[in-house]
C-alpha positions as CSV (number, residue, x, y, z in Angstrom):
1,X,-4.6,10.6,-30.8
2,X,-4.8,6.8,-31.3
3,X,-1.2,6.4,-30.0
4,X,-2.2,8.3,-26.9
5,X,-5.3,6.1,-26.4
6,X,-3.2,3.0,-26.8
7,X,-0.6,4.2,-24.4
8,X,-3.2,5.2,-21.9
9,X,-5.0,1.8,-21.8
10,X,-1.7,-0.1,-21.7
11,X,-0.7,2.0,-18.7
12,X,-4.1,1.3,-17.1
13,X,-3.3,-2.5,-17.1
14,X,0.4,-1.9,-16.2
15,X,-0.5,0.2,-13.1
16,X,-3.3,-2.2,-12.1
17,X,-0.9,-5.1,-12.3
18,X,1.6,-3.2,-10.0
19,X,-1.2,-2.4,-7.6
20,X,-0.1,1.2,-8.0
21,X,-3.5,2.6,-7.0
22,X,-2.6,6.3,-7.0
23,X,-1.0,6.3,-10.5
24,X,-3.9,4.0,-11.7
25,X,-6.4,6.5,-10.3
26,X,-4.6,9.4,-12.1
27,X,-5.5,7.8,-15.5
28,X,-9.3,8.0,-14.7
29,X,-11.9,10.6,-15.1
30,X,-13.7,11.3,-11.8
31,X,-17.0,10.5,-13.4
32,X,-15.9,7.2,-14.9
33,X,-18.7,4.7,-15.5
34,X,-17.8,1.0,-15.5
35,X,-20.2,-1.7,-16.7
36,X,-20.2,-5.5,-17.2
37,X,-23.3,-6.1,-19.3
38,X,-23.0,-9.9,-18.8
39,X,-23.4,-9.7,-15.0
40,X,-25.3,-6.4,-15.0
41,X,-22.8,-4.8,-12.7
42,X,-22.1,-1.1,-12.7
43,X,-19.8,1.3,-10.9
44,X,-20.1,5.1,-11.0
45,X,-17.0,7.1,-10.3
46,X,-13.3,6.5,-10.4
47,X,-13.0,5.8,-6.7
48,X,-15.3,2.8,-7.1
49,X,-13.4,1.5,-10.1
50,X,-10.1,1.7,-8.2
51,X,-11.8,-0.1,-5.3
52,X,-12.9,-2.9,-7.5
53,X,-9.4,-3.6,-8.6
54,X,-7.9,-3.0,-5.1
55,X,-10.3,-5.4,-3.4
56,X,-10.3,-8.2,-5.9
57,X,-10.2,-11.4,-3.8
58,X,-6.8,-13.1,-4.2
59,X,-3.8,-12.4,-6.4
60,X,-4.3,-11.7,-10.1
61,X,-2.7,-10.2,-13.2
62,X,-3.9,-9.0,-16.6
63,X,-1.7,-9.9,-19.5
64,X,-2.4,-7.7,-22.5
65,X,-2.9,-9.8,-25.6
66,X,-4.0,-7.1,-28.1
67,X,-4.9,-3.4,-28.2
68,X,-6.9,-1.6,-30.9
69,X,-7.1,2.2,-30.6
70,X,-8.5,5.1,-32.4
71,X,-9.3,8.7,-31.4
72,X,-11.1,8.6,-28.1
73,X,-11.6,4.8,-28.0
74,X,-9.6,1.7,-27.4
75,X,-10.2,-2.0,-27.0
76,X,-8.0,-4.5,-25.1
77,X,-8.0,-8.2,-25.1
78,X,-6.5,-9.6,-21.9
79,X,-5.7,-12.9,-20.3
80,X,-7.0,-12.4,-16.7
81,X,-4.9,-14.8,-14.6
82,X,-5.7,-15.8,-11.0
83,X,-4.2,-18.6,-8.9
84,X,-6.8,-21.1,-10.3
85,X,-7.8,-19.9,-13.7
86,X,-7.1,-17.9,-16.9
87,X,-10.0,-16.0,-18.5
88,X,-10.2,-13.9,-21.6
89,X,-11.5,-10.4,-21.1
90,X,-12.4,-7.9,-23.7
91,X,-12.5,-4.3,-22.5
92,X,-13.8,-1.2,-24.3
93,X,-12.5,2.1,-23.2
94,X,-13.8,5.6,-23.9
95,X,-11.3,8.4,-23.4
96,X,-12.2,12.0,-22.8
97,X,-9.8,14.9,-22.2
98,X,-6.9,12.4,-21.9
99,X,-8.6,10.3,-19.1
100,X,-10.5,7.0,-19.2
101,X,-14.2,8.0,-18.9
102,X,-16.0,4.8,-19.6
103,X,-15.0,1.1,-19.3
104,X,-17.2,-1.8,-20.5
105,X,-16.0,-5.4,-19.8
106,X,-17.0,-8.5,-21.7
107,X,-16.1,-12.0,-20.6
108,X,-16.7,-14.6,-23.4
109,X,-17.3,-17.4,-20.9
110,X,-20.6,-17.2,-19.0
111,X,-20.3,-16.9,-15.3
112,X,-21.9,-15.4,-12.2
113,X,-19.7,-12.8,-10.6
114,X,-17.7,-13.8,-7.5
115,X,-18.4,-12.3,-4.1
116,X,-17.4,-8.6,-4.3
117,X,-15.9,-6.7,-1.5
118,X,-16.3,-3.3,-3.0
119,X,-19.3,-1.2,-1.7
120,X,-19.4,0.6,-5.0
121,X,-20.8,-2.2,-7.2
122,X,-24.5,-2.1,-8.0
123,X,-26.5,-4.8,-9.9
124,X,-29.0,-3.6,-12.4
125,X,-31.9,-5.4,-14.0
126,X,-31.4,-7.4,-17.2
127,X,-32.7,-5.8,-20.4
128,X,-36.1,-7.1,-21.4
129,X,-36.1,-9.6,-24.1
130,X,-38.4,-9.5,-27.2
131,X,-40.8,-12.3,-26.6
132,X,-42.4,-12.0,-30.1
């Protein structure tokens, strides 16, 4: 199973880099949930996740640096490269029935998200902090 999970997430990045949106979408569960805890962004549904990638402002590519996989889960470390910067991204994938069902992105460098062109993104409230 872990080999299958690794192949699936590698294909995820490969198809995204090719802008092959139909084959990219075929890897995803229709009920996929995508979250970025750092920026409190969430997308519900595979159509929105595809739209996030499809509408990213400007050219980009994801270079896979490392993949760790086990049954039903995988983590990738990528270099996300745009025309002006290179950022490290850490992505946690949950796989169900051979499809990517949940994606959680972490970006080690703090940042505010860029202007988004996808109508599927919602911002959620930060978690309360313990003031005691």
